[in-house]
N, C-alpha and C positions, 0 to 999 in steps of 0.2 A: 510514483510507485508503479507506473506502467512498466518500467523495466523489469520489475520482479514478478509481474503478473504471469509471464510465460513460464516462470520457474515454480509457480505456486504448487503444482502437483508434486514435483520432485521434492520441494522443500517440505511440504506436508508429510510426505512419506518418510523422509529423513527424520523429521521431528518426532513422528510417532515411534520410529525404530529407536531413536536416541533416548526418548523419555519414557516410552512405554505407555504414554497417556494418549488416549484417543481424542482428547480435547485440545491437544497441542496445535492443530491447525486453526482452531478458533482463537487461540492466543496469538498466533501469527497474524491473523486477520485483524484482531484488535490493535496490535502494535502498528500495523500498516495504516489503519484508520487514524490512530493517534498521530502518527507522523504526518499524514496528509492534512489533518486539521491544524497542525502546528504551522504548516506552510501557507495556509489560507490568508493570513494577514499580509503576506508579502506579495500577493498577486495584484497587479495593477488592474483597475477597472477600465476597460476599453469600450464601454458602451457608447455608441454613437460616434465613435472615431473611426476613420478609415484604417484598414489593416496595413496599408502601405507605409504609414509613418513609423 
Protein backbone atom coordinates (compact mmCIF):
# COMPACT_ATOMS: atom_id res chain seq x y z
CA UNK A 1 0.00 0.00 0.00
CA UNK A 2 3.03 2.24 0.06
CA UNK A 3 2.26 3.21 -3.52
CA UNK A 4 -0.97 4.86 -2.40
CA UNK A 5 0.55 6.57 0.65
CA UNK A 6 1.78 9.54 -1.34
CA UNK A 7 -1.67 10.10 -2.74
CA UNK A 8 -3.47 9.81 0.60
CA UNK A 9 -4.12 13.53 1.01
CA UNK A 10 -5.44 13.94 -2.53
CA UNK A 11 -7.58 10.81 -2.27
CA UNK A 12 -8.94 11.92 1.12
CA UNK A 13 -9.88 15.35 -0.22
CA UNK A 14 -11.48 13.78 -3.29
CA UNK A 15 -13.45 11.30 -1.16
CA UNK A 16 -14.78 14.06 1.09
CA UNK A 17 -15.87 16.11 -1.93
CA UNK A 18 -17.37 13.05 -3.62
CA UNK A 19 -19.32 11.74 -0.63
CA UNK A 20 -19.74 14.83 1.54
CA UNK A 21 -18.78 12.61 4.49
CA UNK A 22 -15.92 13.82 6.69
CA UNK A 23 -15.37 10.21 7.76
CA UNK A 24 -14.53 9.10 4.22
CA UNK A 25 -10.75 9.22 4.85
CA UNK A 26 -11.21 6.86 7.80
CA UNK A 27 -12.99 4.39 5.51
CA UNK A 28 -10.11 4.74 3.05
CA UNK A 29 -7.60 3.90 5.78
CA UNK A 30 -9.68 0.93 6.95
CA UNK A 31 -9.81 -0.47 3.41
CA UNK A 32 -6.04 -0.06 3.07
CA UNK A 33 -5.50 -1.84 6.40
CA UNK A 34 -7.81 -4.68 5.37
CA UNK A 35 -5.98 -5.13 2.05
CA UNK A 36 -2.63 -5.08 3.83
CA UNK A 37 -3.80 -7.71 6.32
CA UNK A 38 -4.96 -9.94 3.48
CA UNK A 39 -1.44 -9.96 2.02
CA UNK A 40 0.31 -10.93 5.27
CA UNK A 41 -0.09 -14.72 4.85
CA UNK A 42 1.74 -14.53 1.52
CA UNK A 43 4.89 -12.86 2.87
CA UNK A 44 7.79 -15.28 3.32
CA UNK A 45 9.64 -15.27 6.64
CA UNK A 46 13.31 -14.51 6.01
CA UNK A 47 14.40 -14.50 9.66
CA UNK A 48 17.98 -15.68 9.96
CA UNK A 49 18.50 -16.00 6.21
CA UNK A 50 20.96 -13.89 4.24
CA UNK A 51 19.31 -11.26 2.06
CA UNK A 52 21.47 -12.17 -0.95
CA UNK A 53 19.64 -15.47 -1.57
